[in-house]
All heavy atoms as a GROMACS GRO file, in nm:
protein
  612
    1ASP      N    1   1.358  -1.428  -3.498
    1ASP     CA    2   1.495  -1.403  -3.538
    1ASP      C    3   1.578  -1.531  -3.539
    1ASP      O    4   1.678  -1.539  -3.608
    1ASP     CB    5   1.560  -1.302  -3.446
    1ASP     CG    6   1.502  -1.162  -3.464
    1ASP    OD1    7   1.432  -1.140  -3.563
    1ASP    OD2    8   1.527  -1.076  -3.378
    2ALA      N    9   1.540  -1.630  -3.460
    2ALA     CA   10   1.618  -1.752  -3.449
    2ALA      C   11   1.584  -1.851  -3.559
    2ALA      O   12   1.639  -1.959  -3.565
    2ALA     CB   13   1.598  -1.816  -3.313
    3GLY      N   14   1.493  -1.816  -3.646
    3GLY     CA   15   1.456  -1.904  -3.755
    3GLY      C   16   1.328  -1.981  -3.733
    3GLY      O   17   1.283  -2.051  -3.823
    4ILE      N   18   1.268  -1.971  -3.615
    4ILE     CA   19   1.141  -2.040  -3.590
    4ILE      C   20   1.028  -1.949  -3.636
    4ILE      O   21   1.020  -1.834  -3.593
    4ILE     CB   22   1.125  -2.071  -3.440
    4ILE    CG1   23   1.240  -2.158  -3.389
    4ILE    CG2   24   0.992  -2.140  -3.413
    4ILE    CD1   25   1.242  -2.176  -3.238
    5PRO      N   26   0.940  -1.998  -3.724
    5PRO     CA   27   0.828  -1.915  -3.768
    5PRO      C   28   0.738  -1.876  -3.651
    5PRO      O   29   0.718  -1.953  -3.557
    5PRO     CB   30   0.754  -2.004  -3.866
    5PRO     CG   31   0.852  -2.110  -3.906
    5PRO     CD   32   0.944  -2.127  -3.790
    6VAL      N   33   0.684  -1.755  -3.656
    6VAL     CA   34   0.599  -1.703  -3.549
    6VAL      C   35   0.479  -1.794  -3.526
    6VAL      O   36   0.443  -1.822  -3.411
    6VAL     CB   37   0.553  -1.558  -3.580
    6VAL    CG1   38   0.450  -1.511  -3.480
    6VAL    CG2   39   0.673  -1.465  -3.580
    7THR      N   40   0.420  -1.843  -3.632
    7THR     CA   41   0.301  -1.930  -3.616
    7THR      C   42   0.336  -2.056  -3.538
    7THR      O   43   0.259  -2.098  -3.451
    7THR     CB   44   0.242  -1.967  -3.754
    7THR    OG1   45   0.345  -2.023  -3.836
    7THR    CG2   46   0.181  -1.847  -3.822
    8ASP      N   47   0.452  -2.117  -3.566
    8ASP     CA   48   0.493  -2.236  -3.492
    8ASP      C   49   0.522  -2.204  -3.346
    8ASP      O   50   0.485  -2.279  -3.255
    8ASP     CB   51   0.617  -2.299  -3.556
    8ASP     CG   52   0.590  -2.355  -3.694
    8ASP    OD1   53   0.470  -2.374  -3.727
    8ASP    OD2   54   0.687  -2.380  -3.768
    9LEU      N   55   0.589  -2.093  -3.323
    9LEU     CA   56   0.621  -2.050  -3.188
    9LEU      C   57   0.494  -2.024  -3.107
    9LEU      O   58   0.482  -2.068  -2.992
    9LEU     CB   59   0.706  -1.923  -3.193
    9LEU     CG   60   0.763  -1.871  -3.064
    9LEU    CD1   61   0.861  -1.970  -3.004
    9LEU    CD2   62   0.831  -1.737  -3.087
   10CYS      N   63   0.398  -1.957  -3.168
   10CYS     CA   64   0.271  -1.927  -3.100
   10CYS      C   65   0.194  -2.055  -3.072
   10CYS      O   66   0.136  -2.070  -2.964
   10CYS     CB   67   0.188  -1.832  -3.185
   10CYS     SG   68   0.257  -1.666  -3.194
   11ARG      N   69   0.191  -2.146  -3.166
   11ARG     CA   70   0.121  -2.273  -3.146
   11ARG      C   71   0.184  -2.350  -3.031
   11ARG      O   72   0.114  -2.407  -2.947
   11ARG     CB   73   0.126  -2.356  -3.275
   11ARG     CG   74   0.037  -2.478  -3.270
   11ARG     CD   75   0.037  -2.561  -3.400
   11ARG     NE   76   0.017  -2.481  -3.520
   11ARG     CZ   77   0.111  -2.464  -3.615
   11ARG    NH1   78   0.228  -2.522  -3.606
   11ARG    NH2   79   0.085  -2.390  -3.722
   12GLU      N   80   0.317  -2.349  -3.025
   12GLU     CA   81   0.389  -2.420  -2.919
   12GLU      C   82   0.354  -2.366  -2.781
   12GLU      O   83   0.345  -2.441  -2.684
   12GLU     CB   84   0.539  -2.406  -2.943
   12GLU     CG   85   0.627  -2.477  -2.843
   12GLU     CD   86   0.774  -2.458  -2.873
   12GLU    OE1   87   0.812  -2.450  -2.991
   12GLU    OE2   88   0.851  -2.448  -2.775
   13HIS      N   89   0.331  -2.234  -2.771
   13HIS     CA   90   0.301  -2.171  -2.642
   13HIS      C   91   0.153  -2.143  -2.621
   13HIS      O   92   0.115  -2.080  -2.521
   13HIS     CB   93   0.381  -2.041  -2.628
   13HIS     CG   94   0.529  -2.067  -2.617
   13HIS    ND1   95   0.588  -2.113  -2.503
   13HIS    CD2   96   0.629  -2.057  -2.709
   13HIS    CE1   97   0.717  -2.128  -2.522
   13HIS    NE2   98   0.745  -2.096  -2.647
   14GLY      N   99   0.069  -2.187  -2.714
   14GLY     CA  100  -0.076  -2.176  -2.697
   14GLY      C  101  -0.129  -2.034  -2.705
   14GLY      O  102  -0.219  -1.997  -2.629
   15MET      N  103  -0.075  -1.954  -2.794
   15MET     CA  104  -0.123  -1.817  -2.810
   15MET      C  105  -0.144  -1.786  -2.958
   15MET      O  106  -0.089  -1.855  -3.044
   15MET     CB  107  -0.026  -1.717  -2.747
   15MET     CG  108   0.111  -1.716  -2.809
   15MET     SD  109   0.233  -1.613  -2.724
   15MET     CE  110   0.178  -1.450  -2.756
   16SER      N  111  -0.222  -1.684  -2.985
   16SER     CA  112  -0.247  -1.648  -3.124
   16SER      C  113  -0.135  -1.559  -3.176
   16SER      O  114  -0.064  -1.494  -3.100
   16SER     CB  115  -0.381  -1.575  -3.137
   16SER     OG  116  -0.372  -1.447  -3.078
   17SER      N  117  -0.123  -1.556  -3.308
   17SER     CA  118  -0.022  -1.469  -3.370
   17SER      C  119  -0.053  -1.323  -3.341
   17SER      O  120   0.038  -1.242  -3.321
   17SER     CB  121  -0.017  -1.492  -3.521
   17SER     OG  122   0.026  -1.624  -3.548
   18ALA      N  123  -0.182  -1.288  -3.337
   18ALA     CA  124  -0.222  -1.150  -3.309
   18ALA      C  125  -0.176  -1.108  -3.170
   18ALA      O  126  -0.126  -0.997  -3.150
   18ALA     CB  127  -0.373  -1.136  -3.322
   19SER      N  128  -0.190  -1.199  -3.072
   19SER     CA  129  -0.143  -1.168  -2.936
   19SER      C  130   0.007  -1.148  -2.934
   19SER      O  131   0.058  -1.059  -2.865
   19SER     CB  132  -0.180  -1.282  -2.840
   19SER     OG  133  -0.319  -1.291  -2.826
   20PHE      N  134   0.079  -1.231  -3.010
   20PHE     CA  135   0.225  -1.218  -3.015
   20PHE      C  136   0.265  -1.081  -3.069
   20PHE      O  137   0.348  -1.013  -3.010
   20PHE     CB  138   0.284  -1.329  -3.104
   20PHE     CG  139   0.430  -1.310  -3.132
   20PHE    CD1  140   0.525  -1.351  -3.040
   20PHE    CD2  141   0.473  -1.249  -3.249
   20PHE    CE1  142   0.660  -1.333  -3.064
   20PHE    CE2  143   0.607  -1.231  -3.275
   20PHE     CZ  144   0.702  -1.273  -3.182
   21TYR      N  145   0.206  -1.041  -3.181
   21TYR     CA  146   0.244  -0.914  -3.241
   21TYR      C  147   0.202  -0.795  -3.156
   21TYR      O  148   0.272  -0.694  -3.148
   21TYR     CB  149   0.187  -0.903  -3.384
   21TYR     CG  150   0.259  -0.993  -3.480
   21TYR    CD1  151   0.194  -1.100  -3.541
   21TYR    CD2  152   0.393  -0.974  -3.509
   21TYR    CE1  153   0.261  -1.184  -3.628
   21TYR    CE2  154   0.462  -1.056  -3.597
   21TYR     CZ  155   0.395  -1.162  -3.656
   21TYR     OH  156   0.462  -1.245  -3.742
   22LYS      N  157   0.089  -0.809  -3.088
   22LYS     CA  158   0.045  -0.702  -2.997
   22LYS      C  159   0.143  -0.690  -2.881
   22LYS      O  160   0.183  -0.579  -2.843
   22LYS     CB  161  -0.096  -0.734  -2.945
   22LYS     CG  162  -0.158  -0.624  -2.864
   22LYS     CD  163  -0.301  -0.660  -2.826
   22LYS     CE  164  -0.364  -0.549  -2.746
   22LYS     NZ  165  -0.503  -0.580  -2.710
   23TRP      N  166   0.185  -0.803  -2.825
   23TRP     CA  167   0.282  -0.803  -2.716
   23TRP      C  168   0.416  -0.746  -2.762
   23TRP      O  169   0.479  -0.668  -2.692
   23TRP     CB  170   0.301  -0.947  -2.666
   23TRP     CG  171   0.398  -0.958  -2.553
   23TRP    CD1  172   0.373  -0.943  -2.421
   23TRP    CD2  173   0.539  -0.984  -2.563
   23TRP    NE1  174   0.488  -0.960  -2.348
   23TRP    CE2  175   0.592  -0.985  -2.433
   23TRP    CE3  176   0.625  -1.007  -2.670
   23TRP    CZ2  177   0.726  -1.007  -2.407
   23TRP    CZ3  178   0.759  -1.030  -2.643
   23TRP    CH2  179   0.807  -1.030  -2.513
   24ARG      N  180   0.458  -0.787  -2.882
   24ARG     CA  181   0.587  -0.739  -2.934
   24ARG      C  182   0.584  -0.588  -2.957
   24ARG      O  183   0.682  -0.518  -2.929
   24ARG     CB  184   0.622  -0.810  -3.063
   24ARG     CG  185   0.764  -0.778  -3.109
   24ARG     CD  186   0.806  -0.860  -3.226
   24ARG     NE  187   0.750  -0.803  -3.347
   24ARG     CZ  188   0.779  -0.844  -3.469
   24ARG    NH1  189   0.859  -0.947  -3.487
   24ARG    NH2  190   0.726  -0.786  -3.574
   25ALA      N  191   0.470  -0.536  -3.005
   25ALA     CA  192   0.458  -0.391  -3.027
   25ALA      C  193   0.465  -0.315  -2.894
   25ALA      O  194   0.522  -0.206  -2.887
   25ALA     CB  195   0.328  -0.359  -3.100
   26LYS      N  196   0.410  -0.375  -2.790
   26LYS     CA  197   0.404  -0.307  -2.660
   26LYS      C  198   0.535  -0.318  -2.583
   26LYS      O  199   0.580  -0.221  -2.522
   26LYS     CB  200   0.290  -0.368  -2.577
   26LYS     CG  201   0.257  -0.292  -2.452
   26LYS     CD  202   0.130  -0.347  -2.389
   26LYS     CE  203   0.086  -0.264  -2.270
   26LYS     NZ  204  -0.039  -0.313  -2.214
   27TYR      N  205   0.597  -0.435  -2.584
   27TYR     CA  206   0.714  -0.459  -2.500
   27TYR      C  207   0.842  -0.489  -2.577
   27TYR      O  208   0.947  -0.507  -2.516
   27TYR     CB  209   0.688  -0.578  -2.407
   27TYR     CG  210   0.568  -0.560  -2.319
   27TYR    CD1  211   0.451  -0.634  -2.340
   27TYR    CD2  212   0.568  -0.469  -2.215
   27TYR    CE1  213   0.341  -0.617  -2.258
   27TYR    CE2  214   0.459  -0.451  -2.133
   27TYR     CZ  215   0.345  -0.527  -2.155
   27TYR     OH  216   0.236  -0.510  -2.075
   28GLY      N  217   0.838  -0.495  -2.708
   28GLY     CA  218   0.952  -0.538  -2.789
   28GLY      C  219   1.078  -0.456  -2.772
   28GLY      O  220   1.188  -0.510  -2.779
   29GLY      N  221   1.069  -0.327  -2.748
   29GLY     CA  222   1.188  -0.244  -2.738
   29GLY      C  223   1.248  -0.236  -2.600
   29GLY      O  224   1.348  -0.170  -2.578
   30MET      N  225   1.189  -0.306  -2.503
   30MET     CA  226   1.236  -0.298  -2.365
   30MET      C  227   1.345  -0.400  -2.337
   30MET      O  228   1.340  -0.512  -2.387
   30MET     CB  229   1.121  -0.321  -2.267
   30MET     CG  230   1.016  -0.215  -2.270
   30MET     SD  231   0.899  -0.249  -2.138
   30MET     CE  232   0.792  -0.109  -2.156
   31ASP      N  233   1.440  -0.360  -2.252
   31ASP     CA  234   1.539  -0.457  -2.207
   31ASP      C  235   1.496  -0.507  -2.068
   31ASP      O  236   1.392  -0.467  -2.015
   31ASP     CB  237   1.679  -0.397  -2.205
   31ASP     CG  238   1.692  -0.277  -2.112
   31ASP    OD1  239   1.593  -0.242  -2.046
   31ASP    OD2  240   1.801  -0.219  -2.105
   32VAL      N  241   1.574  -0.595  -2.010
   32VAL     CA  242   1.537  -0.659  -1.884
   32VAL      C  243   1.518  -0.557  -1.772
   32VAL      O  244   1.422  -0.566  -1.694
   32VAL     CB  245   1.643  -0.764  -1.844
   32VAL    CG1  246   1.613  -0.823  -1.709
   32VAL    CG2  247   1.649  -0.873  -1.949
   33SER      N  248   1.606  -0.458  -1.762
   33SER     CA  249   1.594  -0.359  -1.654
   33SER      C  250   1.467  -0.276  -1.668
   33SER      O  251   1.404  -0.242  -1.568
   33SER     CB  252   1.718  -0.269  -1.649
   33SER     OG  253   1.728  -0.193  -1.768
   34MET      N  254   1.431  -0.245  -1.792
   34MET     CA  255   1.308  -0.168  -1.813
   34MET      C  256   1.185  -0.250  -1.776
   34MET      O  257   1.090  -0.198  -1.718
   34MET     CB  258   1.299  -0.122  -1.958
   34MET     CG  259   1.403  -0.017  -1.995
   34MET     SD  260   1.408   0.019  -2.172
   34MET     CE  261   1.253   0.105  -2.193
   35MET      N  262   1.188  -0.379  -1.808
   35MET     CA  263   1.075  -0.466  -1.772
   35MET      C  264   1.064  -0.479  -1.620
   35MET      O  265   0.955  -0.478  -1.565
   35MET     CB  266   1.093  -0.605  -1.835
   35MET     CG  267   1.077  -0.607  -1.985
   35MET     SD  268   0.910  -0.566  -2.038
   35MET     CE  269   0.824  -0.713  -1.990
   36LYS      N  270   1.179  -0.489  -1.551
   36LYS     CA  271   1.178  -0.499  -1.406
   36LYS      C  272   1.122  -0.371  -1.344
   36LYS      O  273   1.041  -0.375  -1.252
   36LYS     CB  274   1.321  -0.523  -1.356
   36LYS     CG  275   1.330  -0.548  -1.209
   36LYS     CD  276   1.472  -0.580  -1.167
   36LYS     CE  277   1.480  -0.604  -1.018
   36LYS     NZ  278   1.616  -0.637  -0.974
   37GLU      N  279   1.162  -0.257  -1.398
   37GLU     CA  280   1.112  -0.129  -1.347
   37GLU      C  281   0.962  -0.116  -1.371
   37GLU      O  282   0.888  -0.071  -1.283
   37GLU     CB  283   1.185  -0.014  -1.415
   37GLU     CG  284   1.144   0.122  -1.363
   37GLU     CD  285   1.218   0.237  -1.431
   37GLU    OE1  286   1.305   0.212  -1.516
   37GLU    OE2  287   1.187   0.353  -1.397
   38LEU      N  288   0.915  -0.160  -1.488
   38LEU     CA  289   0.772  -0.156  -1.518
   38LEU      C  290   0.694  -0.243  -1.420
   38LEU      O  291   0.590  -0.202  -1.368
   38LEU     CB  292   0.747  -0.202  -1.661
   38LEU     CG  293   0.602  -0.210  -1.706
   38LEU    CD1  294   0.536  -0.072  -1.702
   38LEU    CD2  295   0.592  -0.270  -1.845
   39LYS      N  296   0.747  -0.361  -1.391
   39LYS     CA  297   0.681  -0.451  -1.296
   39LYS      C  298   0.674  -0.388  -1.157
   39LYS      O  299   0.570  -0.394  -1.090
   39LYS     CB  300   0.758  -0.583  -1.290
   39LYS     CG  301   0.694  -0.687  -1.204
   39LYS     CD  302   0.773  -0.818  -1.209
   39LYS     CE  303   0.710  -0.923  -1.121
   39LYS     NZ  304   0.783  -1.049  -1.125
   40GLU      N  305   0.783  -0.324  -1.113
   40GLU     CA  306   0.786  -0.259  -0.982
   40GLU      C  307   0.688  -0.142  -0.977
   40GLU      O  308   0.619  -0.122  -0.877
   40GLU     CB  309   0.927  -0.211  -0.950
   40GLU     CG  310   1.024  -0.322  -0.923
   40GLU     CD  311   1.168  -0.277  -0.916
   40GLU    OE1  312   1.196  -0.156  -0.939
   40GLU    OE2  313   1.255  -0.361  -0.888
   41LEU      N  314   0.681  -0.064  -1.084
   41LEU     CA  315   0.589   0.050  -1.088
   41LEU      C  316   0.444   0.003  -1.084
   41LEU      O  317   0.360   0.065  -1.019
   41LEU     CB  318   0.614   0.134  -1.213
   41LEU     CG  319   0.742   0.217  -1.212
   41LEU    CD1  320   0.767   0.278  -1.349
   41LEU    CD2  321   0.736   0.324  -1.105
   42ARG      N  322   0.414  -0.105  -1.154
   42ARG     CA  323   0.278  -0.159  -1.151
   42ARG      C  324   0.242  -0.208  -1.011
   42ARG      O  325   0.129  -0.189  -0.965
   42ARG     CB  326   0.263  -0.270  -1.253
   42ARG     CG  327   0.254  -0.218  -1.394
   42ARG     CD  328   0.232  -0.327  -1.494
   42ARG     NE  329   0.210  -0.272  -1.627
   42ARG     CZ  330   0.204  -0.344  -1.737
   42ARG    NH1  331   0.217  -0.475  -1.731
   42ARG    NH2  332   0.183  -0.287  -1.853
   43ALA      N  333   0.336  -0.273  -0.942
   43ALA     CA  334   0.311  -0.320  -0.806
   43ALA      C  335   0.287  -0.202  -0.712
   43ALA      O  336   0.196  -0.205  -0.629
   43ALA     CB  337   0.428  -0.405  -0.758
   44GLU      N  338   0.370  -0.098  -0.725
   44GLU     CA  339   0.353   0.021  -0.640
   44GLU      C  340   0.219   0.088  -0.669
   44GLU      O  341   0.149   0.130  -0.577
   44GLU     CB  342   0.466   0.120  -0.666
   44GLU     CG  343   0.455   0.245  -0.580
   44GLU     CD  344   0.566   0.345  -0.606
   44GLU    OE1  345   0.645   0.326  -0.701
   44GLU    OE2  346   0.573   0.444  -0.533
   45ASN      N  347   0.182   0.097  -0.795
   45ASN     CA  348   0.055   0.157  -0.832
   45ASN      C  349  -0.061   0.079  -0.772
   45ASN      O  350  -0.158   0.138  -0.721
   45ASN     CB  351   0.042   0.163  -0.985
   45ASN     CG  352  -0.071   0.250  -1.030
   45ASN    OD1  353  -0.106   0.346  -0.965
   45ASN    ND2  354  -0.129   0.215  -1.144
   46SER      N  355  -0.051  -0.052  -0.772
   46SER     CA  356  -0.155  -0.135  -0.713
   46SER      C  357  -0.168  -0.110  -0.563
   46SER      O  358  -0.278  -0.097  -0.510
   46SER     CB  359  -0.123  -0.282  -0.739
   46SER     OG  360  -0.218  -0.365  -0.678
   47ARG      N  361  -0.053  -0.102  -0.493
   47ARG     CA  362  -0.056  -0.072  -0.349
   47ARG      C  363  -0.117   0.064  -0.321
   47ARG      O  364  -0.197   0.080  -0.228
   47ARG     CB  365   0.086  -0.077  -0.291
   47ARG     CG  366   0.143  -0.216  -0.275
   47ARG     CD  367   0.271  -0.216  -0.193
   47ARG     NE  368   0.374  -0.130  -0.247
   47ARG     CZ  369   0.464  -0.164  -0.339
   47ARG    NH1  370   0.462  -0.286  -0.389
   47ARG    NH2  371   0.555  -0.080  -0.381
   48LEU      N  372  -0.082   0.164  -0.402
   48LEU     CA  373  -0.136   0.299  -0.382
   48LEU      C  374  -0.286   0.303  -0.405
   48LEU      O  375  -0.359   0.371  -0.333
   48LEU     CB  376  -0.065   0.398  -0.473
   48LEU     CG  377   0.081   0.425  -0.438
   48LEU    CD1  378   0.147   0.510  -0.547
   48LEU    CD2  379   0.094   0.492  -0.303
   49LYS      N  380  -0.335   0.229  -0.504
   49LYS     CA  381  -0.479   0.223  -0.528
   49LYS      C  382  -0.552   0.161  -0.410
   49LYS      O  383  -0.659   0.207  -0.371
   49LYS     CB  384  -0.508   0.144  -0.656
   49LYS     CG  385  -0.479   0.220  -0.782
   49LYS     CD  386  -0.511   0.138  -0.905
   49LYS     CE  387  -0.481   0.213  -1.032
   49LYS     NZ  388  -0.513   0.134  -1.152
   50LYS      N  389  -0.493   0.055  -0.352
   50LYS     CA  390  -0.555  -0.009  -0.236
   50LYS      C  391  -0.558   0.086  -0.117
   50LYS      O  392  -0.656   0.091  -0.043
   50LYS     CB  393  -0.481  -0.137  -0.201
   50LYS     CG  394  -0.504  -0.248  -0.300
   50LYS     CD  395  -0.422  -0.370  -0.268
   50LYS     CE  396  -0.440  -0.476  -0.375
   50LYS     NZ  397  -0.354  -0.593  -0.352
   51MET      N  398  -0.450   0.163  -0.098
   51MET     CA  399  -0.447   0.261   0.011
   51MET      C  400  -0.552   0.368  -0.011
   51MET      O  401  -0.619   0.411   0.083
   51MET     CB  402  -0.308   0.327   0.019
   51MET     CG  403  -0.204   0.240   0.082
   51MET     SD  404  -0.036   0.309   0.087
   51MET     CE  405  -0.058   0.481   0.110
   52ARG      N  406  -0.568   0.411  -0.135
   52ARG     CA  407  -0.668   0.514  -0.166
   52ARG      C  408  -0.808   0.465  -0.132
   52ARG      O  409  -0.889   0.539  -0.076
   52ARG     CB  410  -0.657   0.550  -0.313
   52ARG     CG  411  -0.750   0.659  -0.357
   52ARG     CD  412  -0.724   0.696  -0.501
   52ARG     NE  413  -0.832   0.779  -0.550
   52ARG     CZ  414  -0.879   0.773  -0.672
   52ARG    NH1  415  -0.826   0.692  -0.759
   52ARG    NH2  416  -0.976   0.851  -0.709
   53VAL      N  417  -0.838   0.340  -0.164
   53VAL     CA  418  -0.968   0.282  -0.134
   53VAL      C  419  -0.988   0.274   0.017
   53VAL      O  420  -1.096   0.307   0.068
   53VAL     CB  421  -0.983   0.143  -0.200
   53VAL    CG1  422  -1.104   0.070  -0.148
   53VAL    CG2  423  -0.990   0.158  -0.352
   54ALA      N  424  -0.884   0.233   0.089
   54ALA     CA  425  -0.895   0.222   0.236
   54ALA      C  426  -0.918   0.359   0.299
   54ALA      O  427  -1.000   0.372   0.391
   54ALA     CB  428  -0.768   0.158   0.292
   55ILE      N  429  -0.850   0.461   0.252
   55ILE     CA  430  -0.868   0.596   0.306
   55ILE      C  431  -1.008   0.647   0.277
   55ILE      O  432  -1.073   0.706   0.364
   55ILE     CB  433  -0.760   0.691   0.250
   55ILE    CG1  434  -0.624   0.655   0.310
   55ILE    CG2  435  -0.794   0.837   0.279
   55ILE    CD1  436  -0.508   0.726   0.244
   56ALA      N  437  -1.056   0.621   0.157
   56ALA     CA  438  -1.192   0.664   0.122
   56ALA      C  439  -1.295   0.594   0.211
   56ALA      O  440  -1.393   0.655   0.255
   56ALA     CB  441  -1.221   0.634  -0.025
   57HIS      N  442  -1.270   0.466   0.241
   57HIS     CA  443  -1.361   0.392   0.329
   57HIS      C  444  -1.359   0.451   0.469
   57HIS      O  445  -1.464   0.469   0.532
   57HIS     CB  446  -1.321   0.244   0.333
   57HIS     CG  447  -1.407   0.162   0.424
   57HIS    ND1  448  -1.536   0.130   0.393
   57HIS    CD2  449  -1.381   0.109   0.546
   57HIS    CE1  450  -1.588   0.059   0.493
   57HIS    NE2  451  -1.495   0.045   0.587
   58CYS      N  452  -1.241   0.485   0.521
   58CYS     CA  453  -1.230   0.547   0.654
   58CYS      C  454  -1.302   0.681   0.658
   58CYS      O  455  -1.371   0.712   0.755
   58CYS     CB  456  -1.084   0.565   0.693
   58CYS     SG  457  -1.001   0.411   0.731
   59ASP      N  458  -1.286   0.760   0.552
   59ASP     CA  459  -1.355   0.888   0.544
   59ASP      C  460  -1.506   0.869   0.546
   59ASP      O  461  -1.578   0.941   0.616
   59ASP     CB  462  -1.313   0.964   0.418
   59ASP     CG  463  -1.172   1.018   0.425
   59ASP    OD1  464  -1.114   1.019   0.536
   59ASP    OD2  465  -1.119   1.058   0.320
   60ALA      N  466  -1.554   0.772   0.471
   60ALA     CA  467  -1.698   0.747   0.465
   60ALA      C  468  -1.751   0.702   0.600
   60ALA      O  469  -1.859   0.743   0.643
   60ALA     CB  470  -1.729   0.642   0.358
   61CYS      N  471  -1.674   0.618   0.671
   61CYS     CA  472  -1.716   0.573   0.804
   61CYS      C  473  -1.720   0.691   0.903
   61CYS      O  474  -1.812   0.701   0.984
   61CYS     CB  475  -1.621   0.465   0.856
   61CYS     SG  476  -1.638   0.308   0.771
   62ALA      N  477  -1.622   0.778   0.896
   62ALA     CA  478  -1.618   0.894   0.986
   62ALA      C  479  -1.735   0.987   0.958
   62ALA      O  480  -1.799   1.038   1.052
   62ALA     CB  481  -1.486   0.969   0.969
   63ILE      N  482  -1.767   1.008   0.833
   63ILE     CA  483  -1.881   1.094   0.797
   63ILE      C  484  -2.011   1.033   0.845
   63ILE      O  485  -2.098   1.102   0.901
   63ILE     CB  486  -1.884   1.120   0.645
   63ILE    CG1  487  -1.764   1.209   0.606
   63ILE    CG2  488  -2.016   1.182   0.601
   63ILE    CD1  489  -1.742   1.219   0.457
   64ALA      N  490  -2.025   0.901   0.828
   64ALA     CA  491  -2.146   0.834   0.874
   64ALA      C  492  -2.159   0.842   1.025
   64ALA      O  493  -2.268   0.862   1.079
   64ALA     CB  494  -2.145   0.688   0.828
   65LEU      N  495  -2.048   0.828   1.097
   65LEU     CA  496  -2.050   0.838   1.242
   65LEU      C  497  -2.091   0.977   1.287
   65LEU      O  498  -2.173   0.994   1.377
   65LEU     CB  499  -1.913   0.802   1.300
   65LEU     CG  500  -1.899   0.808   1.452
   65LEU    CD1  501  -1.993   0.707   1.517
   65LEU    CD2  502  -1.756   0.781   1.492
   66CYS      N  503  -2.036   1.078   1.225
   66CYS     CA  504  -2.069   1.216   1.261
   66CYS      C  505  -2.214   1.250   1.229
   66CYS      O  506  -2.274   1.336   1.294
   66CYS     CB  507  -1.976   1.313   1.189
   66CYS     SG  508  -1.806   1.304   1.247
   67ALA      N  509  -2.271   1.183   1.132
   67ALA     CA  510  -2.410   1.210   1.093
   67ALA      C  511  -2.510   1.135   1.180
   67ALA      O  512  -2.630   1.157   1.168
   67ALA     CB  513  -2.429   1.172   0.946
   68THR      N  514  -2.462   1.048   1.267
   68THR     CA  515  -2.551   0.971   1.353
   68THR      C  516  -2.612   1.064   1.458
   68THR      O  517  -2.540   1.138   1.526
   68THR     CB  518  -2.471   0.859   1.426
   68THR    OG1  519  -2.408   0.778   1.328
   68THR    CG2  520  -2.562   0.774   1.511
   69PRO      N  521  -2.745   1.062   1.470
   69PRO     CA  522  -2.810   1.148   1.569
   69PRO      C  523  -2.762   1.116   1.710
   69PRO      O  524  -2.747   1.001   1.747
   69PRO     CB  525  -2.959   1.116   1.555
   69PRO     CG  526  -2.973   1.052   1.420
   69PRO     CD  527  -2.842   0.986   1.392
   70GLY      N  528  -2.735   1.220   1.787
   70GLY     CA  529  -2.694   1.204   1.926
   70GLY      C  530  -2.545   1.178   1.943
   70GLY      O  531  -2.497   1.166   2.054
   71TRP      N  532  -2.473   1.171   1.835
   71TRP     CA  533  -2.329   1.148   1.847
   71TRP      C  534  -2.260   1.281   1.872
   71TRP      O  535  -2.287   1.381   1.810
   71TRP     CB  536  -2.273   1.085   1.719
   71TRP     CG  537  -2.125   1.060   1.731
   71TRP    CD1  538  -2.069   0.951   1.784
   71TRP    CD2  539  -2.019   1.146   1.691
   71TRP    NE1  540  -1.932   0.961   1.780
   71TRP    CE2  541  -1.899   1.081   1.724
   71TRP    CE3  542  -2.011   1.272   1.635
   71TRP    CZ2  543  -1.774   1.137   1.700
   71TRP    CZ3  544  -1.887   1.327   1.611
   71TRP    CH2  545  -1.770   1.260   1.643
   72ALA      N  546  -2.167   1.279   1.965
   72ALA     CA  547  -2.086   1.398   1.991
   72ALA      C  548  -1.948   1.350   2.031
   72ALA      O  549  -1.936   1.245   2.096
   72ALA     CB  550  -2.147   1.482   2.100
   73PRO      N  551  -1.845   1.421   1.993
   73PRO     CA  552  -1.711   1.378   2.032
   73PRO      C  553  -1.694   1.385   2.183
   73PRO      O  554  -1.750   1.472   2.250
   73PRO     CB  555  -1.620   1.477   1.961
   73PRO     CG  556  -1.705   1.594   1.931
   73PRO     CD  557  -1.845   1.545   1.916
   74LYS      N  558  -1.618   1.291   2.238
   74LYS     CA  559  -1.592   1.290   2.382
   74LYS      C  560  -1.483   1.392   2.411
   74LYS      O  561  -1.384   1.400   2.342
   74LYS     CB  562  -1.546   1.152   2.426
   74LYS     CG  563  -1.655   1.049   2.418
   74LYS     CD  564  -1.605   0.916   2.470
   74LYS     CE  565  -1.716   0.812   2.460
   74LYS     NZ  566  -1.672   0.681   2.508
   75VAL      N  567  -1.507   1.470   2.516
   75VAL     CA  568  -1.408   1.569   2.558
   75VAL      C  569  -1.341   1.513   2.682
   75VAL      O  570  -1.407   1.482   2.781
   75VAL     CB  571  -1.474   1.704   2.589
   75VAL    CG1  572  -1.372   1.805   2.637
   75VAL    CG2  573  -1.550   1.753   2.467
   76SER      N  574  -1.211   1.497   2.676
   76SER     CA  575  -1.139   1.438   2.790
   76SER      C  576  -1.090   1.546   2.884
   76SER      O  577  -0.999   1.621   2.852
   76SER     CB  578  -1.022   1.353   2.739
   76SER     OG  579  -0.934   1.435   2.667
   77GLY      N  580  -1.156   1.557   2.998
   77GLY     CA  581  -1.114   1.652   3.101
   77GLY      C  582  -1.115   1.796   3.056
   77GLY      O  583  -1.108   1.826   2.940
   78THR      N  584  -1.120   1.884   3.148
   78THR     CA  585  -1.118   2.027   3.116
   78THR      C  586  -0.988   2.085   3.166
   78THR      O  587  -0.935   2.045   3.269
   78THR     CB  588  -1.237   2.101   3.178
   78THR    OG1  589  -1.234   2.079   3.319
   78THR    CG2  590  -1.367   2.050   3.120
   79ARG      N  591  -0.939   2.181   3.100
   79ARG     CA  592  -0.816   2.248   3.141
   79ARG      C  593  -0.852   2.363   3.236
   79ARG      O  594  -0.950   2.432   3.216
   79ARG     CB  595  -0.742   2.303   3.021
   79ARG     CG  596  -0.682   2.196   2.939
   79ARG     CD  597  -0.599   2.258   2.834
   79ARG     NE  598  -0.492   2.166   2.798
   79ARG     CZ  599  -0.404   2.190   2.707
   79ARG    NH1  600  -0.405   2.302   2.641
   79ARG    NH2  601  -0.311   2.103   2.678
   80ARG      N  602  -0.768   2.384   3.331
   80ARG     CA  603  -0.793   2.494   3.424
   80ARG      C  604  -0.687   2.596   3.410
   80ARG      O  605  -0.581   2.585   3.378
   80ARG     CB  606  -0.796   2.440   3.565
   80ARG     CG  607  -0.917   2.356   3.585
   80ARG     CD  608  -0.916   2.306   3.730
   80ARG     NE  609  -1.024   2.210   3.742
   80ARG     CZ  610  -1.111   2.212   3.836
   80ARG    NH1  611  -1.106   2.303   3.929
   80ARG    NH2  612  -1.203   2.123   3.842
   0.00000   0.00000   0.00000
């Protein structure tokens, strides 16, 4: 829009014209607040995925422990 041809702009920033148009199609209609929200949502999604993996690992460890021969939960004291 500023008068600089897309090919020159892409060459200056080391990207292909196809990448530029693909990026523009995906993000062109967004304003700054929408981009910020998208970035925050992606970060939250990443954290949630990591938590999911950690929980799955804990579950697998607990199952493996329970499947170990001779393992039994410790009972702390008896109630009277």
